[in-house]
C-alpha positions in Angstrom: -8.0 -28.5 -25.0 -8.3 -30.0 -21.6 -7.0 -28.2 -18.5 -4.0 -30.1 -17.2 -2.9 -30.8 -13.7 -0.5 -27.9 -13.9 -3.4 -25.5 -14.3 -5.2 -26.8 -11.2 -6.3 -24.6 -8.3 -9.2 -23.8 -3.5 -8.4 -25.2 -0.1 -6.0 -23.8 2.4 -5.4 -20.1 3.2 -4.4 -17.3 0.8 -2.0 -14.6 1.5 -3.5 -11.6 3.3 -5.9 -13.7 5.5 -8.4 -14.8 2.9 -9.7 -18.3 3.5 -10.6 -21.0 1.2 -14.1 -22.6 0.7 -14.6 -25.1 3.6 -12.4 -23.0 5.9 -13.5 -21.8 9.3 -15.6 -19.0 7.8 -18.0 -21.5 6.3 -21.4 -22.0 8.0 -20.8 -25.3 9.9 -24.6 -25.9 10.6 -25.4 -26.0 6.9 -24.8 -29.0 4.7 -22.7 -28.4 1.6 -21.2 -25.3 3.2 -18.2 -25.2 0.8 -20.6 -25.0 -2.1 -22.4 -22.1 -0.5 -19.1 -20.2 -0.1 -18.2 -21.1 -3.7 -21.5 -19.5 -4.9 -20.8 -16.4 -2.8 -17.2 -16.0 -4.1 -18.3 -16.4 -7.7 -21.3 -13.9 -7.5 -23.6 -16.8 -8.2 -23.7 -20.2 -9.8 -26.0 -22.1 -12.1 -27.6 -25.2 -10.7 -25.8 -27.6 -13.1 -22.5 -26.2 -11.9 -23.7 -26.5 -8.3 -24.4 -30.1 -9.0 -20.6 -30.6 -9.6 -20.0 -29.3 -6.1 -22.7 -31.2 -4.3 -22.6 -34.6 -6.1 -25.4 -34.5 -8.7 -28.5 -32.7 -9.9 -30.7 -34.1 -7.1 -28.2 -33.1 -4.4 -27.9 -29.6 -6.0 -31.7 -29.1 -5.9 -31.8 -30.3 -2.3 -29.0 -27.9 -1.3 -30.7 -25.0 -3.0 -34.0 -25.8 -1.3 -32.3 -26.1 2.2 -30.5 -22.8 1.7 -33.7 -21.0 0.5 -35.6 -22.4 3.5 -33.2 -20.8 6.0 -32.9 -17.6 3.9 -29.3 -18.2 2.9 -29.9 -18.2 -0.9 -32.3 -17.3 -3.7 -32.8 -18.9 -7.0 -34.2 -17.7 -10.3 -34.0 -18.0 -14.1 -31.8 -15.1 -15.2 -30.8 -16.2 -18.7 -30.3 -19.3 -20.9 -29.6 -22.7 -19.3 -30.1 -23.8 -15.7 -31.5 -21.6 -12.9 -29.1 -19.4 -11.0 -28.4 -19.4 -7.3 -27.0 -16.5 -5.4 -26.3 -15.9 -1.7 -28.4 -13.6 0.4 -27.3 -11.2 3.1 -28.0 -13.8 5.7 -26.1 -16.4 3.8 -23.1 -14.1 3.4 -23.1 -13.3 7.1 -23.2 -17.0 7.9 -20.1 -17.5 5.7 -18.3 -14.5 7.3 -18.3 -12.6 4.0 -19.0 -8.9 3.6 -20.0 -8.9 -0.1 -23.0 -6.9 -1.1 -26.0 -9.2 -1.5 -27.2 -8.8 -5.1 -28.2 -11.2 -7.9 -25.5 -11.8 -10.5 -25.5 -8.9 -13.0 -27.4 -9.8 -16.2 -24.6 -8.3 -18.3 -22.0 -10.5 -16.7 -23.8 -13.9 -16.7 -21.8 -15.4 -19.5 -18.5 -14.3 -17.9 -19.5 -15.5 -14.4 -20.5 -18.8 -15.9 -17.2 -19.2 -17.8 -15.0 -18.3 -14.7 -17.0 -20.8 -12.7 -16.3 -23.5 -15.2 -12.6 -22.7 -15.1 -12.6 -22.9 -11.4 -14.4 -26.2 -11.3 -12.0 -27.6 -13.9 -9.0 -26.5 -12.0 -10.2 -27.7 -8.6 -11.0 -31.2 -10.1 -7.3 -31.9 -11.0 -5.2 -34.1 -8.8 -2.4 -31.5 -8.5 -4.7 -28.9 -7.2 -6.2 -31.1 -4.5 -2.8 -32.6 -3.5 -1.2 -29.1 -3.3 -4.1 -27.7 -1.2 -3.9 -24.6 -3.5 -6.2 -21.6 -3.1 -8.5 -19.9 -5.6 -8.7 -16.2 -4.7 -11.7 -14.9 -6.6 -12.0 -11.5 -8.2 -14.8 -10.7 -5.7 -12.5 -11.4 -2.7 -9.7 -9.2 -4.2 -12.2 -6.4 -4.9 -13.8 -6.5 -1.5 -10.6 -6.8 0.5 -8.6 -4.1 -1.2 -11.2 -1.8 -2.7 -9.4 -1.6 -6.0 -10.0 1.4 -8.1 -11.7 1.1 -11.4 -8.5 2.2 -13.2 -6.6 -0.9 -12.1 -7.1 -4.1 -14.0 -8.2 -7.1 -11.8 -7.6 -10.7 -12.9 -10.6 -13.0 -12.8 -8.9 -14.8 -10.0 -5.5 -15.7 -8.5 -4.3 -19.3 -7.8 -1.9 -19.5 -4.9 0.3 -22.6 -4.7 1.7 -23.2 -1.1 5.4 -23.3 -0.8 5.3 -26.9 0.5 3.0 -28.1 -2.4 4.3 -31.3 -4.1 4.4 -29.7 -7.5 7.2 -28.1 -9.5 5.5 -24.7 -9.3 5.2 -24.6 -5.5 5.1 -21.1 -4.1 3.9 -19.5 -7.3 0.9 -17.2 -7.7 -1.0 -17.4 -11.1 -3.3 -14.8 -12.6 -6.4 -16.4 -14.2 -8.2 -14.7 -17.1 -11.3 -16.1 -18.8 -11.7 -14.5 -22.3 -15.0 -14.8 -24.0 -15.0 -11.8 -26.4 -12.4 -10.3 -28.7 -10.6 -7.3 -27.4 -8.0 -5.4 -29.5 -4.6 -7.0 -29.6 -3.1 -3.8 -28.2 -5.5 -3.8 -25.2 -5.0 -7.5 -24.5 -1.2 -7.2 -24.7 -1.3 -4.2 -22.3 -3.3 -6.2 -19.8 -0.8 -9.1 -20.0 2.1 -6.7 -19.4 0.4 -5.1 -16.4 -0.3 -8.6 -14.9 3.2 -9.8 -15.5 4.9 -6.6 -14.3 3.0 -6.4 -11.0 5.0 -6.9 -7.8 2.6 -5.9 -5.0 -0.7 -7.3 -3.9 -3.9 -5.6 -5.2 -4.7 -2.6 -3.1 -1.1 -2.0 -2.0 0.3 1.6 -2.2 0.8 2.7 -5.8 4.6 2.9 -5.2 4.7 -0.8 -4.4 2.5 -2.1 -7.3 5.3 -2.3 -9.9 8.8 -2.1 -8.4 11.7 -2.8 -10.8 14.0 -5.5 -9.5 11.4 -7.1 -7.2 10.0 -10.6 -8.0 6.8 -10.5 -10.0 3.6 -11.2 -8.1 2.4 -13.5 -10.8 4.7 -16.2 -12.0 2.4 -16.7 -15.0 -0.9 -15.7 -16.5 -3.2 -18.4 -17.5 -5.7 -17.4 -20.3 -8.7 -19.7 -20.9 -10.3 -18.6 -24.2 -13.4 -19.0 -26.2 -13.0 -19.7 -30.0 -13.9 -16.0 -30.6 -11.1 -14.7 -28.4 -8.4 -17.2 -29.0 -6.7 -15.7 -32.0 -6.5 -12.2 -30.5 -5.0 -13.6 -27.2 -2.4 -15.6 -29.1 -1.5 -12.5 -31.2 -1.3 -10.4 -28.1 1.0 -12.9 -26.4 3.3 -12.8 -29.5 3.7 -9.1 -28.9 5.3 -9.6 -25.5 8.7 -10.8 -26.5 10.4 -12.8 -23.7 7.4 -12.2 -21.4 5.4 -14.5 -23.6 7.0 -17.5 -21.9 5.0 -16.6 -18.8 1.6 -16.6 -20.5 -0.2 -19.9 -21.0 -3.2 -19.9 -23.4 -5.8 -22.7 -23.4 -9.4 -23.3 -24.5 -12.2 -22.7 -22.0 -13.2 -26.0 -20.4 -16.3 -27.9 -21.6 -19.6 -26.5 -20.3 -18.3 -22.9 -20.0 -21.0 -21.5 -22.3 -24.0 -19.8 -20.7 -26.4 -22.5 -21.9 -24.1 -25.2 -20.6 -23.3 -26.6 -24.1 -19.8 -28.0 -24.8 
């Protein structure tokens, strides 16, 4: 199932002072700076996904070589499929980002790949570009707010500006990429937590879920592998009226770790 324009989402400024790729935190002296920020935000990126950002395989290899030459990135074969690229301490400093400079965790490669594919699909839609929406990555949320391990974090948020030329202007969406099957009870509990939240991540506990206040997330968008789809649909069915705020779709093409459809 293709991701529609309604599920599009990076550009602009997010609430709380976060900036989008290509904003004034990007290293102006480096070509393809938005792609470098993308790689930093996403923990890392495979070169075939980088090619989507830079305009082709040749351009991606050239960008990776330039960044390596100035110490902004490293590359390596970490698992199946294309080589991975991750941003070094110097590259993070050039982008104005305070992430810890480490290669993508081997245990999370499949998930990082899938979330990257979701982001690329969302950013490619006309509605996202015209709205100047903002993808707020899980890494940005975790860094900015120091969220404790007991609090569930979405894989990303998509913020739609109030003035966006779309019917859902002003909304914030939670994004979840589901590759493996959880229990229905656990999945439903996460959905309820996302939909009940009223405060930003890292806010005082008393503000996280305040009855009567507007929800932080107008909707939760689940992008699922075939293995996870049935469980996610069953979990949504457990929510009653809240189910109307959960959209469930297939992961986009190329989300698999080996880059296969």
